[in-house]
C-alpha positions in Angstrom: 94.1 120.0 89.4 91.7 117.3 90.6 88.1 117.8 91.5 87.2 116.5 95.0 83.8 114.9 95.5 82.6 114.2 99.0 79.7 111.8 99.5 76.7 113.0 101.5 77.2 110.3 104.2 80.7 111.6 104.7 79.5 115.2 105.2 77.0 113.9 107.8 79.8 112.0 109.6 81.9 115.2 109.9 79.3 116.4 112.5 80.5 113.7 114.9 84.2 114.5 114.6 85.7 116.6 117.4 86.6 120.2 116.5 90.3 119.5 117.4 90.5 117.1 114.4 88.0 118.7 112.1 90.2 121.5 110.8 93.1 119.1 110.0 90.7 116.8 108.2 89.2 119.6 106.1 92.7 120.9 105.2 93.8 117.4 104.2 90.7 116.9 102.0 91.2 120.3 100.3 94.9 119.4 99.7 93.8 116.3 97.7 92.8 118.7 94.9 96.5 119.5 94.1 98.1 116.3 95.3 95.9 113.2 95.5 98.9 111.1 96.6 100.4 113.0 99.5 103.2 111.8 101.8 101.9 109.0 103.9 99.1 107.8 101.7 98.6 104.1 101.3 96.8 102.0 98.6 94.2 99.7 100.1 94.7 96.1 99.3 91.9 94.4 97.4 90.6 97.6 95.9 91.7 99.0 92.5 91.7 102.7 93.0 91.2 103.1 96.8 93.6 104.9 99.1 93.8 106.1 102.7 95.5 108.9 104.4 96.0 109.4 108.2 94.9 112.4 110.1 95.7 111.8 113.7 93.4 108.9 114.9 91.2 109.4 111.9 91.5 107.9 108.4 90.2 109.3 105.1 89.3 106.7 102.5 89.1 107.9 98.9 89.3 106.9 95.3 91.3 108.5 92.5 90.3 108.6 88.9 93.3 109.9 87.0 91.7 109.8 83.6 89.0 112.3 84.6 91.0 114.1 87.4 88.6 113.2 90.2 89.1 112.3 93.8 86.0 110.9 95.7 86.1 110.8 99.5 84.2 107.6 100.5 84.6 107.6 104.3 86.1 109.5 107.2 86.1 107.8 110.6 88.3 106.5 113.4 90.9 103.9 112.5 89.1 101.2 114.5 85.9 101.7 112.5 86.9 103.0 109.1 87.7 99.7 107.3 84.3 98.2 108.2 81.8 98.2 105.3 83.9 100.1 102.8 
């Protein structure tokens, strides 16, 4: 089982997400513990261990460290803004 680490700035950004999406996002992040490569995930080009998963109009950007069984959530934001300043 993987350990999920969520950056502080990501926790702050959750306050801005509408409640309608918040529960789905939290569920998806929690599911990364057991399956860090769920159906629909994509590897980000130009990054070694970075991936993204879709949750409605939002994207969750995260890294996977298989050797230490860690998933770190880097950013959660709208699709139009998430890829800026990763």
